[in-house]
Structure formats: C-alpha cells, structure tokens
C-alpha positions in Angstrom: 243.2 -61.6 64.3 243.4 -64.6 66.7 247.4 -65.4 67.9 248.2 -68.2 66.1 244.9 -69.3 65.2 244.2 -70.2 68.3 240.8 -70.8 68.9 240.7 -72.1 72.5 242.7 -71.0 75.3 242.5 -72.1 79.3 244.8 -71.1 81.8 244.8 -72.2 85.4 241.2 -73.5 85.3 240.0 -74.2 89.2 236.8 -75.5 89.7 235.2 -76.1 93.0 231.7 -78.3 94.2 231.0 -77.0 97.7 229.2 -79.9 99.6 228.0 -80.4 102.9 231.4 -82.4 103.6 233.5 -79.1 102.4 235.2 -77.6 99.4 235.8 -80.7 96.8 238.8 -78.9 94.4 237.7 -81.0 91.4 240.0 -79.0 89.0 243.4 -77.3 90.1 245.1 -75.4 87.9 244.5 -76.7 84.1 245.6 -74.8 81.4 246.0 -75.9 77.6 245.4 -74.4 74.0 243.8 -75.7 71.0 244.2 -74.2 67.0 241.3 -74.4 64.7 240.6 -78.2 63.4 242.8 -79.9 66.0 241.8 -82.7 68.3 242.7 -83.5 72.0 242.1 -86.0 74.1 242.0 -85.4 77.9 242.6 -88.9 79.6 243.1 -90.2 82.7 240.8 -92.4 85.7 237.0 -91.7 86.5 236.9 -88.6 89.2 240.6 -86.9 87.8 238.2 -83.7 86.4 238.2 -85.2 82.8 234.4 -84.3 82.4 234.8 -81.4 85.3 236.7 -79.4 82.6 234.8 -80.3 79.6 231.7 -78.7 81.6 233.6 -76.0 82.3 234.2 -75.0 78.5 230.6 -75.6 77.8 229.1 -73.7 80.5 227.7 -76.1 82.3 228.8 -75.0 86.0 226.5 -74.0 88.1 225.9 -72.2 91.7 225.8 -72.3 94.7 227.3 -75.9 94.3 229.8 -75.4 91.7 232.1 -72.9 91.1 234.8 -71.6 88.7 237.4 -69.6 90.8 237.8 -65.9 89.8 241.8 -66.0 88.2 240.4 -68.7 85.6 240.1 -67.9 82.2 238.7 -70.1 79.7 239.5 -67.7 75.8 237.6 -68.3 73.3 238.9 -66.9 70.2 240.6 -64.6 72.6 237.6 -63.8 74.7 236.8 -65.1 77.8 233.7 -66.6 78.2 233.0 -66.8 81.8 232.1 -63.0 80.6 229.7 -63.2 78.8 226.7 -62.0 79.2 223.0 -64.0 78.8 222.9 -63.6 75.3 226.4 -64.2 74.6 225.5 -67.6 76.5 223.1 -68.6 74.0 224.9 -68.1 70.8 227.5 -69.8 72.6 225.9 -73.2 74.0 225.1 -75.3 71.1 225.9 -72.9 68.0 230.0 -72.0 68.7 230.7 -74.9 71.7 228.8 -78.2 71.0 228.9 -81.5 73.2 227.9 -85.1 73.1 227.7 -87.1 75.9 228.1 -90.4 77.2 224.4 -91.2 78.2 222.3 -90.7 74.4 219.2 -91.7 76.6 219.3 -89.1 79.3 220.5 -86.7 77.2 217.6 -87.1 74.7 214.2 -85.4 75.3 212.1 -88.7 75.7 208.8 -86.7 74.6 210.4 -85.6 71.6 210.5 -86.6 68.6 214.3 -87.5 67.3 214.0 -84.8 64.3 212.5 -81.9 66.4 215.1 -81.8 68.7 217.4 -81.4 65.7 215.2 -78.5 64.2 215.2 -76.9 67.9 218.6 -76.5 67.5 218.5 -75.1 63.8 215.6 -72.7 64.5 217.4 -70.9 67.8 221.0 -70.9 66.2 220.2 -70.7 62.4 217.0 -69.2 62.9 215.6 -71.2 59.4 212.4 -71.5 58.9 210.4 -74.7 60.2 210.3 -76.3 56.6 214.2 -75.5 56.2 215.3 -77.3 59.4 212.9 -80.5 58.9 215.1 -80.6 55.9 218.4 -79.9 57.2 217.3 -82.3 60.2 217.2 -85.2 57.7 219.9 -84.9 55.8 222.1 -84.6 59.0 220.4 -88.0 59.9 221.0 -89.0 56.5 225.0 -87.8 57.2 225.7 -89.6 60.5 224.2 -92.7 58.6 220.6 -93.5 60.3 218.7 -95.3 57.4 215.5 -93.9 55.9 215.9 -90.3 58.0 212.5 -89.3 57.0 211.3 -92.1 58.8 213.3 -92.3 61.8 213.2 -88.6 62.1 209.3 -89.2 63.1 210.4 -91.6 65.6 211.0 -91.2 69.8 214.4 -91.9 71.5 213.5 -95.1 72.8 212.9 -96.6 69.4 216.5 -96.2 69.0 219.2 -98.8 69.7 222.3 -97.3 71.9 224.5 -96.6 69.0 221.8 -94.7 66.8 221.2 -93.4 69.4 224.1 -91.9 70.0 225.1 -91.3 66.0 221.4 -88.8 66.5 223.3 -86.9 69.4 226.2 -86.4 66.6 223.7 -84.7 64.0 222.1 -82.5 66.9 225.6 -81.7 67.7 227.1 -80.9 64.7 223.8 -79.7 63.0 224.9 -75.7 63.7 228.5 -76.4 62.6 230.0 -75.7 65.8 233.6 -74.8 66.1 234.5 -76.4 69.2 232.4 -80.1 70.3 233.2 -81.6 73.4 232.8 -85.5 73.3 232.1 -86.6 77.0 233.0 -90.3 76.6 230.8 -91.0 73.4 231.2 -94.5 73.2 230.9 -95.8 76.7 228.4 -98.7 77.0 228.7 -99.1 73.3 230.3 -102.7 71.5 233.3 -102.5 69.8 232.2 -102.6 66.1 229.7 -99.8 67.2 232.5 -97.7 68.5 234.4 -97.8 65.4 231.7 -96.3 63.6 230.8 -93.4 65.9 234.2 -92.6 66.2 234.7 -92.9 62.5 232.0 -90.5 62.0 233.4 -87.9 64.3 236.6 -88.3 62.7 234.2 -87.4 58.9 232.4 -84.7 60.1 235.4 -83.0 62.1 237.1 -83.2 58.9 234.1 -81.9 57.1 233.5 -79.0 59.2 237.2 -78.1 60.6 235.9 -78.6 64.3 238.5 -78.3 66.7 237.5 -81.4 68.7 238.2 -82.3 72.6 237.8 -85.9 74.0 236.9 -87.2 77.4 237.7 -90.8 77.4 239.9 -93.2 79.9 239.9 -95.4 76.8 243.4 -95.4 75.4 242.2 -97.3 72.4 240.0 -93.9 71.1 242.8 -91.8 71.7 245.0 -93.1 69.2 242.3 -93.1 66.6 241.0 -89.5 67.1 243.5 -87.2 68.8 246.9 -85.4 67.6 247.0 -83.9 71.3 246.9 -85.8 74.4 246.6 -84.3 78.1 247.0 -86.7 80.9 245.0 -86.0 84.4 245.2 -87.1 87.5 243.5 -85.9 90.4 242.5 -82.5 88.9 245.7 -81.7 87.6 247.2 -82.7 84.0 250.8 -84.2 84.8 251.5 -84.7 81.3 250.9 -83.3 77.7 252.0 -83.7 74.1 251.4 -85.1 70.9 249.8 -88.6 70.4 252.7 -89.8 69.3 254.9 -88.7 72.3 252.7 -89.6 74.9 252.2 -92.9 73.3 256.3 -94.0 72.6 257.9 -91.6 74.7 255.5 -90.8 78.0 257.6 -88.9 80.7 255.4 -89.7 84.0 255.1 -92.7 86.0 251.3 -92.3 86.2 251.0 -92.4 82.3 253.9 -95.5 82.2 251.2 -97.5 84.5 248.3 -96.7 82.1 250.1 -97.9 79.1 251.2 -100.9 81.2 247.9 -101.9 82.2 246.2 -102.1 78.5 246.2 -105.7 77.2 248.7 -106.4 74.6 247.5 -108.6 71.8 250.8 -110.8 71.4 250.9 -111.8 74.9 250.2 -114.8 76.1 246.7 -115.8 77.4 247.8 -116.4 81.1 249.6 -113.5 81.4 248.9 -111.0 84.3 247.1 -108.3 83.8 249.1 -105.2 85.5 247.1 -102.7 87.7 247.6 -99.8 89.8 247.5 -100.1 93.3 246.2 -97.8 95.8 243.4 -94.7 95.7 243.7 -91.5 94.2 243.6 -88.7 96.6 240.8 -87.4 98.6 240.2 -83.9 96.8 238.4 -82.7 99.7 241.9 -82.6 100.9 244.7 -82.1 98.0 247.9 -83.6 98.8 250.7 -80.7 98.6 253.1 -82.9 96.7 252.8 -85.2 93.4 248.9 -86.6 93.5 250.2 -89.8 92.1 253.2 -90.4 94.8 251.2 -92.7 96.8 251.0 -94.9 94.2 253.9 -94.5 92.1 257.1 -96.7 92.2 259.6 -94.4 92.1 257.8 -92.1 94.7 260.9 -89.9 96.8 260.4 -87.9 100.2 260.3 -84.4 97.9 257.2 -86.0 95.9 255.5 -85.8 98.9 256.4 -82.8 100.0 256.6 -80.5 97.4 254.5 -80.6 93.2 257.1 -80.8 90.7 257.9 -77.9 88.3 256.8 -78.3 84.5 259.8 -80.0 82.4 259.5 -79.8 79.1 260.7 -81.6 76.2 260.7 -81.0 72.6 257.5 -80.5 70.6 255.1 -79.3 73.0 255.7 -82.5 75.7 255.7 -81.6 79.3 255.2 -83.7 82.3 254.9 -82.6 86.1 257.3 -85.2 87.8 260.7 -85.2 90.1 262.3 -87.9 88.1 263.4 -84.9 85.6 265.4 -82.9 88.2 268.9 -82.9 87.5 269.7 -84.1 91.0 267.1 -87.3 90.7 268.2 -91.0 90.9 268.9 -92.0 86.8 267.0 -94.3 86.0 265.8 -95.7 82.5 262.5 -93.9 80.7 260.4 -96.6 79.1 260.3 -97.1 75.5 257.1 -98.1 73.9 257.9 -97.5 70.2 256.8 -100.7 68.1 255.4 -102.1 71.7 252.1 -100.8 71.2 
C-alpha cells in the first residue's frame, strides 16, 4: 500500500553536468511529492532546472556528462527508480511514465507514419497485435481531436500543423495509460487559441485516466489553468511551493512577487511600463553560498548573501526559503494579490 496514496516522491534530487568548463550544478536539492491524479506545475525562467528535473524523473539523464548524485531519490510507488534494472526501465519509460516534449517536430520520427508511432508504443508496452494496435492508435487520434483519424494515421509528421503534431504527441503519451505524465512546455510556439485547446485535451484525458501530471512551464497563465500545486524554481532550487491559490494570491518569496508583477494586466492602461526583473541568474558552475536570488532582490540583506535561508512553513503545505520570514528580519508588508489577478 502506498503511504497516503503517494505515487511519486522526489527527495534531495541533485543533478550535475560535467562540461569542459567544469561541473554545472543544474539541480541542487529538489524535493516534492505527488498523489495519484494531482497536477503540479514547476515554474521559473529558462535555465532554472525545470526540464532537467523532468528528464531525471523520466530517466533521461545520461552519463558520462549527466550525473544524478548518489544521495538523490526518485520514488515511484515507493521504489527508487534510480536502482531499476534494464527490464524495469523499459516498462517504466513510456508505460508507467510518459513525457510530452515542447518541440513535437523533433520529438516525432520524421520517417515513420504517425499511426505507426502510436502503435509502436502499444505493441511494446501493452503487447497488442498489429490489428488491435492500429485500431487503438486511430481511436487515440480521435480522442485528441484530430479529424479523419483513419486517413491522418497514414501521414507523416511534416504533413501536420504545429498544433496537430502536439496532439499526436499527447496521443502517443496517453496511449499506454501512464500513471505519470510530464509535460515539458507543451504549448511553446503555439498561438493562444491552440494553446487553450491543447491544455483542455490534457486536462480531459488526465481526468479520464486519473493521471498524475507534472507541467513544466514559464507561462503563469498555463499554470492557473491546469495545476493544483505549484513549485517555483530558481537557480536549481525550489524557493517556494504550495497550492495554486496560495502561490498566486499569497506568495511568500520575492522571486514569485517579481514574476507576478511582470505579468501584463488586462485592466491596466496601454501606457503602463511592464515590470521586469533586473540582473541575471547566478552561474551554476559556481553557485552562490547564500540565497541565489539575493543579487536581484529588492529586499536583500547581508545574511542573504552569506547563508541559504531555512524553510519557512505556512498553512496548507505552503513553504518558502526566504530570510524575510525570520523573526529578527525587518517587517515588510507581504503582497496580497487576491482580486488583482
């Protein structure tokens, strides 16, 4: 029996890449857990470690360049997948855990018909014969809203639009009824109306299959639409985590305040200057000893540069790593965005 229905637990995940310039510490102690059917969004700017975290969960970190540190744990149904043998990995990848990449054109095989790419997954993981797999592949294309699925199944990826290719990726991912689905920026480079359609398809299939979803994105609009929980990443660390409601309405880390302030408001006038976050993220070849956001934070104190803050816990599993919550820190008014978003 899985404790508290937890399907996935990430404990102190540390991932490094060994380059000619040195060791890049891409993920530096990430921890979170998910129950069956929950949706978690991991948000943050480019290079913060979101996709590396997703690849580690999917088993796509390859040596000798990529290394998951020995004390890291990725528990699926209580078992550490980092100890899997070759046969267990084959069953897990694509069967138990699937991923939708942001660029469907490069993720799909350009020399193979779309229907056959779905069938391949079904024959490997569901052990279906060719006729049954073909029928199921057409049904999956119909489920994700592709018109004339019998005809489209015989076409190649280059004959599909960007939105349609992303639907094919969703069909491949959901074909084997995975328990965990990772969406790595699945709506990047799609126009707004198509983005909405893709997210609606993912939400619909997630509900039907009770799939646990991890959504990797830098778009806060996507987050609000799909996730019950949010983890805010910066410089390889989760700096704040909680329910979507708490993160959006009562954020407790200056980085999340800055992200929310930088979102354009519909009720603002046309001449309003858009807010931005000055400076650049720290170099992960030589990560800072203190808070990684200290060089860009308006509330930075001396201790922020010297020591990483402890975890401050609030209600409903909401926590943040920031010195402003220390009893001896100067008192500031925490922003409350309720009714403003």
